[in-house]
C-alpha positions in Angstrom: 0.0 0.0 0.0 1.5 3.4 -1.0 1.8 6.2 1.4 -0.4 9.3 1.0 2.7 11.4 1.3 5.2 11.4 -1.6 8.8 12.4 -1.0 10.4 14.4 -3.7 14.1 15.0 -4.3 15.2 18.1 -6.2 18.6 18.1 -8.0 20.0 21.3 -9.5 22.8 21.1 -12.1 24.7 23.8 -13.9 25.5 23.7 -17.6 27.7 25.8 -19.9 26.0 26.4 -23.2 26.5 28.3 -26.4 23.7 29.7 -28.6 23.6 31.5 -31.9 21.2 34.4 -32.1 20.2 36.6 -35.1 21.3 40.2 -34.6 18.5 42.7 -34.1 18.5 46.4 -35.1 17.4 47.3 -31.6 19.7 46.3 -28.7 16.8 45.8 -26.4 15.2 43.4 -28.8 18.6 41.5 -29.0 18.6 41.2 -25.2 15.0 39.9 -25.2 15.9 37.4 -28.0 18.9 36.1 -26.0 16.9 35.8 -22.8 14.1 33.9 -24.6 16.5 31.4 -26.2 18.4 30.8 -22.9 15.1 30.3 -21.0 14.4 27.3 -23.3 17.6 25.7 -22.0 17.4 26.4 -18.3 17.5 29.3 -15.8 20.4 31.6 -16.9 22.9 32.5 -14.1 25.0 34.7 -16.5 25.5 35.2 -20.2 27.8 37.1 -22.5 27.9 37.9 -26.2 31.3 36.4 -27.2 31.4 36.7 -31.0 29.5 39.0 -33.5 29.5 38.0 -37.2 28.4 41.1 -39.0 28.4 39.3 -42.4 26.1 36.5 -41.2 24.2 38.9 -38.8 24.7 36.4 -36.0 25.8 36.7 -32.4 27.3 33.9 -30.4 26.2 33.8 -26.7 27.9 31.8 -24.0 25.9 31.2 -20.8 25.8 29.2 -17.6 22.3 27.9 -16.9 20.8 25.8 -14.1 18.4 23.0 -14.6 16.3 21.6 -11.8 15.1 18.0 -11.9 12.5 16.7 -9.4 12.0 13.0 -8.8 10.1 10.8 -6.3 12.2 9.0 -3.7 
């Protein structure tokens, strides 16, 4: 018979990621685009634009994100 109380264990891991973002004319839009892309991959702790390719109109972003996993124990 299972208990009415379920114990959960939360594990947080950090990951270093890179993302390629299309350059935007407005710097505020670029920041929003970066934050939206990073949010798909975890909770950003920090990020930086590390490369800008003017010809391709792309920016490379490096970030550290956290991912939280919850599991029953």
